[in-house]
Gaussian input, Z-matrix of N, CA and C with variables (Angstrom, degrees):
# hf/3-21g

backbone

0 1
 N
 C     1     B1
 C     2     B2     1     A1
 N     3     B3     2     A2     1     D1
 C     4     B4     3     A3     2     D2
 C     5     B5     4     A4     3     D3
 N     6     B6     5     A5     4     D4
 C     7     B7     6     A6     5     D5
 C     8     B8     7     A7     6     D6
 N     9     B9     8     A8     7     D7
 C    10    B10     9     A9     8     D8
 C    11    B11    10    A10     9     D9
 N    12    B12    11    A11    10    D10
 C    13    B13    12    A12    11    D11
 C    14    B14    13    A13    12    D12
 N    15    B15    14    A14    13    D13
 C    16    B16    15    A15    14    D14
 C    17    B17    16    A16    15    D15
 N    18    B18    17    A17    16    D16
 C    19    B19    18    A18    17    D17
 C    20    B20    19    A19    18    D18
 N    21    B21    20    A20    19    D19
 C    22    B22    21    A21    20    D20
 C    23    B23    22    A22    21    D21
 N    24    B24    23    A23    22    D22
 C    25    B25    24    A24    23    D23
 C    26    B26    25    A25    24    D24
 N    27    B27    26    A26    25    D25
 C    28    B28    27    A27    26    D26
 C    29    B29    28    A28    27    D27
 N    30    B30    29    A29    28    D28
 C    31    B31    30    A30    29    D29
 C    32    B32    31    A31    30    D30
 N    33    B33    32    A32    31    D31
 C    34    B34    33    A33    32    D32
 C    35    B35    34    A34    33    D33
 N    36    B36    35    A35    34    D34
 C    37    B37    36    A36    35    D35
 C    38    B38    37    A37    36    D36
 N    39    B39    38    A38    37    D37
 C    40    B40    39    A39    38    D38
 C    41    B41    40    A40    39    D39
 N    42    B42    41    A41    40    D40
 C    43    B43    42    A42    41    D41
 C    44    B44    43    A43    42    D42
 N    45    B45    44    A44    43    D43
 C    46    B46    45    A45    44    D44
 C    47    B47    46    A46    45    D45
 N    48    B48    47    A47    46    D46
 C    49    B49    48    A48    47    D47
 C    50    B50    49    A49    48    D48
 N    51    B51    50    A50    49    D49
 C    52    B52    51    A51    50    D50
 C    53    B53    52    A52    51    D51
 N    54    B54    53    A53    52    D52
 C    55    B55    54    A54    53    D53
 C    56    B56    55    A55    54    D54
 N    57    B57    56    A56    55    D55
 C    58    B58    57    A57    56    D56
 C    59    B59    58    A58    57    D57
 N    60    B60    59    A59    58    D58
 C    61    B61    60    A60    59    D59
 C    62    B62    61    A61    60    D60
 N    63    B63    62    A62    61    D61
 C    64    B64    63    A63    62    D62
 C    65    B65    64    A64    63    D63
 N    66    B66    65    A65    64    D64
 C    67    B67    66    A66    65    D65
 C    68    B68    67    A67    66    D66
 N    69    B69    68    A68    67    D67
 C    70    B70    69    A69    68    D68
 C    71    B71    70    A70    69    D69
 N    72    B72    71    A71    70    D70
 C    73    B73    72    A72    71    D71
 C    74    B74    73    A73    72    D72
 N    75    B75    74    A74    73    D73
 C    76    B76    75    A75    74    D74
 C    77    B77    76    A76    75    D75
 N    78    B78    77    A77    76    D76
 C    79    B79    78    A78    77    D77
 C    80    B80    79    A79    78    D78
 N    81    B81    80    A80    79    D79
 C    82    B82    81    A81    80    D80
 C    83    B83    82    A82    81    D81
 N    84    B84    83    A83    82    D82
 C    85    B85    84    A84    83    D83
 C    86    B86    85    A85    84    D84
 N    87    B87    86    A86    85    D85
 C    88    B88    87    A87    86    D86
 C    89    B89    88    A88    87    D87
 N    90    B90    89    A89    88    D88
 C    91    B91    90    A90    89    D89
 C    92    B92    91    A91    90    D90
 N    93    B93    92    A92    91    D91
 C    94    B94    93    A93    92    D92
 C    95    B95    94    A94    93    D93
 N    96    B96    95    A95    94    D94
 C    97    B97    96    A96    95    D95
 C    98    B98    97    A97    96    D96
 N    99    B99    98    A98    97    D97
 C   100   B100    99    A99    98    D98
 C   101   B101   100   A100    99    D99
 N   102   B102   101   A101   100   D100
 C   103   B103   102   A102   101   D101
 C   104   B104   103   A103   102   D102
 N   105   B105   104   A104   103   D103
 C   106   B106   105   A105   104   D104
 C   107   B107   106   A106   105   D105
 N   108   B108   107   A107   106   D106
 C   109   B109   108   A108   107   D107
 C   110   B110   109   A109   108   D108
 N   111   B111   110   A110   109   D109
 C   112   B112   111   A111   110   D110
 C   113   B113   112   A112   111   D111
 N   114   B114   113   A113   112   D112
 C   115   B115   114   A114   113   D113
 C   116   B116   115   A115   114   D114
 N   117   B117   116   A116   115   D115
 C   118   B118   117   A117   116   D116
 C   119   B119   118   A118   117   D117
 N   120   B120   119   A119   118   D118
 C   121   B121   120   A120   119   D119
 C   122   B122   121   A121   120   D120
 N   123   B123   122   A122   121   D121
 C   124   B124   123   A123   122   D122
 C   125   B125   124   A124   123   D123

   B1=1.4382
   B2=1.5133
   B3=1.3258
   B4=1.4676
   B5=1.5940
   B6=1.3184
   B7=1.4804
   B8=1.5035
   B9=1.3395
   B10=1.3588
   B11=1.5699
   B12=1.2351
   B13=1.5714
   B14=1.5571
   B15=1.3521
   B16=1.3809
   B17=1.4460
   B18=1.3051
   B19=1.5274
   B20=1.4862
   B21=1.3311
   B22=1.4124
   B23=1.4356
   B24=1.4361
   B25=1.4552
   B26=1.4262
   B27=1.3735
   B28=1.4216
   B29=1.5222
   B30=1.2892
   B31=1.4891
   B32=1.6375
   B33=1.2424
   B34=1.5350
   B35=1.4505
   B36=1.3746
   B37=1.4879
   B38=1.3898
   B39=1.2734
   B40=1.5081
   B41=1.5944
   B42=1.3915
   B43=1.4462
   B44=1.5960
   B45=1.2750
   B46=1.5328
   B47=1.4474
   B48=1.3358
   B49=1.5014
   B50=1.5187
   B51=1.3470
   B52=1.4978
   B53=1.5750
   B54=1.3935
   B55=1.5380
   B56=1.5494
   B57=1.3717
   B58=1.3569
   B59=1.5598
   B60=1.2555
   B61=1.5599
   B62=1.4865
   B63=1.2963
   B64=1.5349
   B65=1.6210
   B66=1.2722
   B67=1.4841
   B68=1.5312
   B69=1.3184
   B70=1.4302
   B71=1.4975
   B72=1.2935
   B73=1.4317
   B74=1.4758
   B75=1.2450
   B76=1.5039
   B77=1.5014
   B78=1.4017
   B79=1.4785
   B80=1.5588
   B81=1.1818
   B82=1.5613
   B83=1.4632
   B84=1.3292
   B85=1.4708
   B86=1.4530
   B87=1.3840
   B88=1.4682
   B89=1.5068
   B90=1.3483
   B91=1.4437
   B92=1.5137
   B93=1.3345
   B94=1.5043
   B95=1.5614
   B96=1.3414
   B97=1.4040
   B98=1.5930
   B99=1.2127
   B100=1.4611
   B101=1.5146
   B102=1.3145
   B103=1.4543
   B104=1.5438
   B105=1.2033
   B106=1.5107
   B107=1.4929
   B108=1.3606
   B109=1.4160
   B110=1.5954
   B111=1.2538
   B112=1.4387
   B113=1.5513
   B114=1.3623
   B115=1.4074
   B116=1.5780
   B117=1.4130
   B118=1.4587
   B119=1.5945
   B120=1.3132
   B121=1.4152
   B122=1.5908
   B123=1.2558
   B124=1.4376
   B125=1.5299
   A1=107.19
   A2=116.78
   A3=122.82
   A4=109.76
   A5=109.99
   A6=113.62
   A7=114.35
   A8=118.00
   A9=122.62
   A10=112.62
   A11=113.84
   A12=120.10
   A13=107.45
   A14=116.70
   A15=129.46
   A16=109.17
   A17=122.88
   A18=123.21
   A19=109.11
   A20=114.04
   A21=125.40
   A22=113.79
   A23=114.63
   A24=118.42
   A25=109.57
   A26=119.14
   A27=124.40
   A28=115.42
   A29=118.24
   A30=123.56
   A31=107.23
   A32=116.13
   A33=118.38
   A34=115.20
   A35=118.02
   A36=123.54
   A37=117.79
   A38=118.02
   A39=128.46
   A40=107.35
   A41=114.54
   A42=115.71
   A43=112.46
   A44=119.49
   A45=116.24
   A46=111.94
   A47=122.60
   A48=120.18
   A49=109.45
   A50=117.55
   A51=119.19
   A52=109.83
   A53=110.53
   A54=111.69
   A55=109.89
   A56=119.10
   A57=120.51
   A58=111.24
   A59=115.87
   A60=122.52
   A61=110.07
   A62=115.06
   A63=121.63
   A64=105.04
   A65=116.37
   A66=120.68
   A67=111.32
   A68=112.17
   A69=120.96
   A70=112.81
   A71=120.71
   A72=120.11
   A73=113.05
   A74=119.32
   A75=123.03
   A76=109.25
   A77=118.25
   A78=120.15
   A79=108.71
   A80=118.16
   A81=121.65
   A82=113.58
   A83=122.78
   A84=125.67
   A85=115.76
   A86=115.28
   A87=117.67
   A88=114.86
   A89=118.10
   A90=123.27
   A91=113.44
   A92=116.72
   A93=120.23
   A94=101.75
   A95=115.20
   A96=122.28
   A97=112.92
   A98=120.60
   A99=123.59
   A100=109.31
   A101=114.62
   A102=121.61
   A103=106.43
   A104=114.25
   A105=122.04
   A106=116.80
   A107=115.57
   A108=118.48
   A109=118.51
   A110=114.14
   A111=120.46
   A112=109.30
   A113=122.13
   A114=121.66
   A115=113.08
   A116=115.22
   A117=117.72
   A118=110.26
   A119=114.77
   A120=118.17
   A121=113.98
   A122=118.91
   A123=122.39
   A124=111.93
   D1=136.31
   D2=-177.23
   D3=-73.31
   D4=145.65
   D5=173.01
   D6=-76.34
   D7=134.54
   D8=172.81
   D9=-90.95
   D10=126.48
   D11=-176.88
   D12=-115.20
   D13=128.17
   D14=174.08
   D15=-94.61
   D16=123.61
   D17=176.19
   D18=-111.15
   D19=135.48
   D20=175.65
   D21=-139.06
   D22=147.63
   D23=-179.43
   D24=-155.02
   D25=176.08
   D26=177.45
   D27=55.40
   D28=43.90
   D29=-172.02
   D30=-78.60
   D31=-33.10
   D32=176.75
   D33=46.93
   D34=37.42
   D35=179.35
   D36=57.08
   D37=34.68
   D38=178.56
   D39=-107.38
   D40=102.51
   D41=-172.94
   D42=-71.79
   D43=-32.94
   D44=-174.47
   D45=-61.02
   D46=-46.64
   D47=-178.44
   D48=-66.76
   D49=-35.14
   D50=-178.82
   D51=-64.47
   D52=-39.88
   D53=-179.86
   D54=-68.05
   D55=-33.97
   D56=-179.02
   D57=-69.73
   D58=-38.86
   D59=175.44
   D60=-61.18
   D61=-45.10
   D62=-174.33
   D63=-69.34
   D64=-29.68
   D65=-179.73
   D66=-70.65
   D67=-45.14
   D68=173.42
   D69=-63.12
   D70=-46.14
   D71=171.30
   D72=-55.31
   D73=-45.80
   D74=179.21
   D75=-58.83
   D76=-43.59
   D77=-179.21
   D78=-66.99
   D79=-33.78
   D80=-178.71
   D81=-86.84
   D82=4.45
   D83=178.58
   D84=67.85
   D85=31.27
   D86=175.42
   D87=-60.19
   D88=132.34
   D89=-178.47
   D90=-90.19
   D91=-31.64
   D92=-170.87
   D93=-139.88
   D94=148.02
   D95=175.59
   D96=-119.15
   D97=122.80
   D98=178.06
   D99=-109.33
   D100=125.46
   D101=177.45
   D102=-104.80
   D103=118.68
   D104=-177.09
   D105=-87.45
   D106=9.12
   D107=173.99
   D108=117.28
   D109=-172.89
   D110=178.69
   D111=58.88
   D112=54.46
   D113=-174.92
   D114=-102.11
   D115=-8.60
   D116=179.57
   D117=-95.90
   D118=158.54
   D119=175.06
   D120=-64.90
   D121=172.53
   D122=-179.19
   D123=-74.54

C-alpha cells in the first residue's frame, strides 16, 4: 500500500491552522507529515 504524505508550510507559529491541517491529515489517513518551512513567527 502506498504511503500517504501530508505537506504543510507557512505555519508562522499559528496553532489553530496547524491543528486543523493535522485533523484533516488524520481524517485522510496520512502516514507521514512533511513541513516545508516557515514555522516561526514574523
